[in-house]
Every structure is written in C-alpha cells, then in structure tokens.
C-alpha positions in Angstrom: 3.4 52.0 31.0 4.5 49.8 28.0 1.6 48.9 25.8 1.5 45.3 24.7 1.6 44.8 21.0 -0.3 41.8 19.9 -0.2 39.9 16.6 -3.7 39.8 15.1 -5.1 37.9 12.2 -6.0 40.5 9.5 -6.4 38.3 6.5 -7.3 34.7 5.6 -7.2 32.7 2.4 -7.9 29.1 1.5 -7.8 26.5 -1.3 -8.8 23.0 -1.9 -8.4 21.1 -5.2 -11.4 20.7 -7.5 -11.3 16.9 -7.6 -13.6 15.3 -5.1 -12.8 11.8 -3.8 -16.1 10.6 -2.2 -16.7 7.7 0.1 -18.5 6.0 -2.8 -15.3 6.4 -4.9 -13.3 4.7 -2.1 -15.8 1.8 -2.1 -14.4 0.9 -5.5 -10.8 1.0 -4.3 -10.7 -0.7 -0.9 -13.0 -2.8 1.3 -15.1 -0.1 2.9 -18.5 1.6 2.6 -20.1 5.0 3.0 -21.9 4.1 6.2 -18.8 2.8 7.9 -16.7 5.8 7.0 -19.2 8.3 8.1 -20.0 6.6 11.4 -16.3 6.2 12.3 -14.9 9.5 11.0 -17.7 11.9 9.9 -16.0 12.3 6.5 -18.2 12.2 3.4 -15.6 13.4 0.8 -12.1 14.9 0.5 -10.3 16.9 -2.1 -7.4 15.5 -4.0 -4.8 17.3 -6.1 -4.7 14.7 -8.8 -2.8 16.9 -11.2 0.8 15.5 -11.0 2.1 19.1 -11.6 0.4 20.5 -8.5 2.6 20.5 -5.5 2.1 21.6 -1.9 3.6 25.0 -2.8 1.0 25.5 -5.6 -1.9 25.0 -3.2 -0.2 27.3 -0.6 0.4 30.0 -3.2 -3.3 30.0 -4.3 -4.4 30.3 -0.6 -1.9 33.2 -0.2 -3.0 35.0 -3.4 -6.6 34.8 -2.3 -5.6 36.3 1.0 -3.9 39.1 -0.7 -6.7 39.7 -3.1 -9.4 39.7 -0.5 -7.4 41.9 1.9 -5.9 44.2 -0.7 -2.4 43.3 0.5 0.6 44.6 -1.4 3.0 41.6 -2.0 6.0 43.9 -1.4 4.7 44.6 2.2 5.0 41.0 3.3 8.1 40.4 5.4 8.0 36.7 6.0 6.2 33.5 5.0 6.1 30.5 7.3 4.8 27.3 5.7 3.8 24.4 8.0 3.8 21.1 6.0 4.6 17.4 6.2 4.6 17.2 2.4 7.2 19.7 1.2 7.9 20.0 -2.5 11.5 19.1 -1.9 13.7 17.7 0.9 16.3 20.5 0.6 14.4 23.5 -0.8 11.9 25.0 1.5 8.3 25.2 0.4 8.2 28.7 1.9 10.8 29.9 -0.6 8.8 28.3 -3.5 5.7 30.2 -2.3 7.6 33.5 -2.1 8.7 33.0 -5.7 5.3 31.9 -7.1 3.4 34.6 -5.3 5.8 37.3 -6.4 7.0 38.3 -2.9 10.2 40.3 -3.5 10.8 41.4 0.1 9.8 38.3 2.0 11.9 35.4 3.3 10.3 32.0 3.5 10.8 29.0 5.8 9.1 25.7 6.6 8.1 24.1 9.9 6.9 20.5 10.4 4.8 19.5 13.4 2.3 17.5 11.3 -1.3 18.2 12.2 -0.2 20.6 15.0 2.1 22.4 12.6 -0.2 25.4 11.9 -0.5 26.3 15.5 3.2 26.0 16.1 3.9 28.2 13.1 1.3 30.7 14.1 3.0 31.2 17.5 6.4 31.6 15.7 4.9 34.2 13.4 3.2 36.0 16.3 6.5 36.2 18.1 8.2 37.9 15.2 5.3 40.5 15.1 5.3 41.0 18.8 9.1 41.6 18.9 8.9 44.2 16.1 11.2 42.3 13.8 8.5 41.9 11.2 5.4 44.0 10.4 3.5 41.4 8.3 3.9 37.7 8.5 2.0 35.1 6.5 1.5 31.7 8.1 0.3 28.9 5.9 -0.7 25.3 6.6 -0.6 23.2 3.5 -0.4 19.5 2.7 -0.7 17.3 -0.3 -1.5 14.2 1.7 -2.4 12.2 -1.4 1.3 12.0 -2.2 2.0 10.0 1.0 -1.2 7.9 1.2 -1.5 4.2 0.2 -4.9 4.0 -1.5 -5.0 0.3 -0.8 -4.8 0.8 3.0 -8.4 1.4 4.1 -7.3 2.6 7.6 -5.6 5.7 6.2 -6.9 6.4 2.7 -10.4 7.3 4.0 -9.0 10.0 6.3 -6.8 12.4 4.4 -7.3 15.1 1.8 -5.3 17.9 0.2 -5.6 21.6 0.8 -4.0 24.8 2.1 -5.0 27.7 4.3 -3.2 31.0 5.0 -3.5 33.9 7.5 -1.9 37.3 7.7 -0.5 38.5 11.0 0.0 42.2 11.7 0.7 44.3 14.8 -2.0 45.9 16.9 -2.3 47.8 20.2 -5.9 46.9 20.5 -7.0 44.2 22.9 -7.4 41.5 20.2 -5.0 39.0 18.6 -3.0 36.0 19.8 -3.0 36.0 23.6 -1.5 32.7 24.7 -0.4 29.2 23.5 0.4 26.0 25.3 2.2 23.2 23.5 3.5 19.7 24.3 5.5 17.0 22.4 6.2 13.4 23.2 8.6 11.6 20.8 7.8 8.2 22.2 4.5 8.3 20.3 6.2 8.6 16.9 5.6 5.0 15.8 1.9 5.3 16.1 1.6 7.9 13.3 4.6 8.1 11.0 5.9 8.0 7.4 8.9 5.8 8.1 11.1 6.3 5.0 12.3 9.2 2.9 14.3 11.0 5.6 17.9 10.7 6.8 17.2 7.6 9.0 15.7 5.5 6.2 16.6 7.1 2.8 14.7 5.8 -0.2 15.9 2.4 -1.4 14.3 -0.4 -3.4 13.6 -2.1 -0.1 11.8 0.9 1.4 9.7 1.2 -1.7 8.8 -2.5 -1.7 7.8 -2.3 2.0 5.7 0.8 1.3 7.5 2.7 4.0 6.9 6.0 2.2 3.2 6.0 3.1 1.5 7.2 6.3 1.1 4.4 8.9 -1.2 4.9 11.9 -2.4 3.1 15.0 -5.8 4.6 15.0 -6.8 3.5 18.5 -3.8 5.0 20.2 -4.0 8.2 18.2 -7.7 8.5 18.9 -7.4 8.4 22.7 -4.2 10.5 22.8 -5.8 13.2 20.6 -8.9 13.6 22.8 -6.9 13.8 26.0 -4.1 16.1 24.6 -6.5 18.6 23.0 -8.8 18.7 26.0 -6.0 19.1 28.5 -4.2 21.9 26.7 -7.4 23.8 26.2 -8.1 23.5 29.9 -4.5 24.7 30.6 -5.0 27.8 28.4 -8.3 28.6 30.3 -6.6 28.3 33.7 -3.6 30.3 32.6 -5.8 33.2 31.4 -8.4 33.0 34.2 -11.1 32.1 31.7 -14.3 30.2 32.1 -15.3 28.0 29.2 -18.6 30.0 29.1 -16.5 33.0 27.9 -15.3 31.2 24.8 -17.3 31.9 21.7 -15.8 29.2 19.4 -13.6 26.1 19.4 -11.5 25.7 16.2 -10.3 22.1 16.4 -8.0 20.2 14.1 -10.2 18.2 11.8 -8.9 14.7 12.2 -12.1 12.7 13.1 -15.6 14.0 14.0 -15.8 11.7 17.0 -12.6 13.2 18.4 -13.9 16.7 17.8 -17.2 16.0 19.4 -15.5 14.4 22.4 -13.2 17.4 23.0 -16.2 19.8 22.7 -18.3 17.8 25.1 -15.5 17.4 27.7 -14.9 21.2 27.6 -18.6 21.9 28.0 -19.2 23.6 24.7 -22.4 23.4 22.6 -22.4 21.8 19.1 -22.8 25.3 17.6 -19.7 26.6 19.3 -17.5 23.9 17.7 -16.6 24.7 14.0 -16.5 21.6 11.8 -15.8 21.2 8.0 -14.3 17.7 8.1 -17.3 16.2 6.2 -16.2 18.0 3.1 -12.4 18.0 3.3 -11.3 15.2 5.5 -8.0 15.6 7.4 -5.8 18.1 5.5 -3.1 17.9 8.3 -1.6 21.4 8.8 -4.3 23.0 6.6 -7.3 22.0 8.7 -7.4 24.9 11.2 -6.7 27.7 8.7 -9.3 26.2 6.3 -11.8 26.3 9.2 -10.9 30.0 9.8 -11.4 30.6 6.0 -14.7 28.8 5.8 -16.3 30.4 8.9 -14.6 33.8 8.8 -17.9 35.6 8.4 -19.2 34.0 11.7 -16.5 35.6 13.8 -17.1 39.0 15.3 -14.6 41.5 16.6 -13.5 40.5 20.1 -14.8 36.9 19.9 -12.7 34.6 22.0 -11.5 31.6 20.0 -9.7 28.4 21.2 -7.6 26.7 18.5 -6.4 23.2 19.3 -4.6 20.3 17.5 -3.0 17.0 17.8 -0.6 15.3 15.4 2.4 13.1 14.7 5.3 13.5 16.9 3.3 13.2 19.1 2.6 17.0 19.0 -0.3 18.8 20.5 -1.4 22.1 21.9 -3.9 25.0 22.0 -3.9 28.7 21.2 -6.2 31.4 22.6 -6.9 34.4 20.5 -9.4 37.3 20.2 -10.7 37.9 16.7 -9.8 41.2 15.2 -10.9 43.0 12.0 -10.1 41.5 8.6 -8.7 43.7 5.9 -11.4 44.6 3.3 -14.2 44.3 5.9 
C-alpha cells in the first residue's frame, strides 16, 4: 500500500515594521475617529514600513531569517521560495528572487504569486503540491505586502484598514498523519472592480493621467466586499468539512484572513465556533493582505498542539477566496 506523503508546516517566521500608525494618528490625517474605526473594523493600530528603503522583499527576508533561526534551518537546504504579494518590489523581477538573494539561499529558486488577500493560501497549496510530488524537499511559502505603498492616506475608507508585514512557513515532507489535507478555492473575475488597484499594469500603464486620477491606489466598495467575504469564507469552510467528513466540533481553530473583525466574527458564528477557537490579531496589525494568515500562525504558534485540526480561510481581490484544512505538526526546534 502506498503511504501518502503530506506537506507539513515545520517552521514559522514573522515580521512587522516598528512604526505604529494608530487610530489617533489617522484622526489627524482624515475625517475619522478611534471609536468609529474600532466599531467598524476592530483595528486599533497597524504597522507601517515608513523607511523608503524597505521594500516587500526586505520584510519577507526578515520573516524568513527568523524562521531559519528559530528552526535551525540551513539555507542551503531550502529548494524553493514562493512569495505571495500584491506589492512586489518590481514589475519584472520577482520578489521571490530578491528574497533568495537577500537571505543567502544558494540552492533555491524563487517565484511570486498574486491572489491578493487569498494569496498565501493559494501559494501554500502550490508549495504543498511540490512537496507531495517529491520534486522538492523543503519549500518556504511567504505572504508579504507593503500596503502603505498603494494606500491613499486621504481616503478614509481604505487608509484605516491596511498595514504592512510578512509571514513565512517552511513545508517539509512527512508520512505522519499531519500536514495539509485539503483545499477548496474559487475565483470570480466579475468582482474585480470592487477591490482593485486600477493602474500600473499592462492595461493602464503609468501616465500623468493615471497619477492625477490616483489610479495607483487601492479602491474598494466596502459593502460589496463585506458581504461577499462572509459568504465566500463560510461556504468554502463548509465545503472542506463536507469533503473530509468533518463536523465543525472536530475543528480546534479557525485561522481567518484578518480583513475586518466583523467579517471574522460573522464567519466564526455561522460555522458554529466559539470566540476562543477563532484566532485574531487584526487589532494590532490591520489587514496585511497576503501576510495576515502566516502572521496569525506566527503569533499563536505556541497555542497549537500536535494533531490539532485547523481551518484556514481567506477572501480577497479577484475576487478570490477559499479554505485549507490542515493538521498541525511539530515545529523544528520544539
């Protein structure tokens, strides 16, 4: 009988910039206030990479270096780095290749993926597939975004939501009954106009007109995204449960994308989970796009026990959404 070889998370790392942008700071920038922001989003502060020399690859590299240090990982043993980001350093040079260079990975190849806030889950499945196939022994998956580079801090509808950060996980092969078990993803391109950075790509290259119209900043229809996110995340979690003959009572923790506390709470309630089962750090970081889920794994890694059943779910621009079911393994160094 052939033994299934799963990809299991054996290392985690995270990084957020030192500069804190609080709700009180935003009160001096746009027409808003602490009470309104907290009641609508659950966010109290977010981290901003205000050093002009710090790019997405720099944050991703720090998260990776922390992963390697904590797990005693030899950089020469890493085969591949997948970086999920909506804010790459360059249009033509992959952020993954920059991370490989900065982290001193001599034997790894690096690529980028972009599915916005769902990107880490999509990249995690790609990395797991390479482990399961045997083509790679160790794959690092990173979610990283410097959202401050695409946010208009005169737009109170978006500037209150987003922060900067990076999170990384190491995937390795195991024959134990832990690791990534299943994923279920969906996309709907018709939703693109509701959450988009219009200019800067091949359809609308940078011109004086696109700059004047502020088309290089995030634009969002919050009401549409809010409703779609709750439905999409809830539905895909239920699909994962059905496909794997699981009852929600068997799930130990939900790791949701940190977009809005009300969205997170609604998904948890609809699934029938208690508040303690839903991991949340949005109050400190805001929405770090592809970095939210790995940052949650980083922040709460000590809470997870061997064999714990985790549901990871996200919704983002595209529209893109989905869920991943995994059993927690043993981290290196533990």
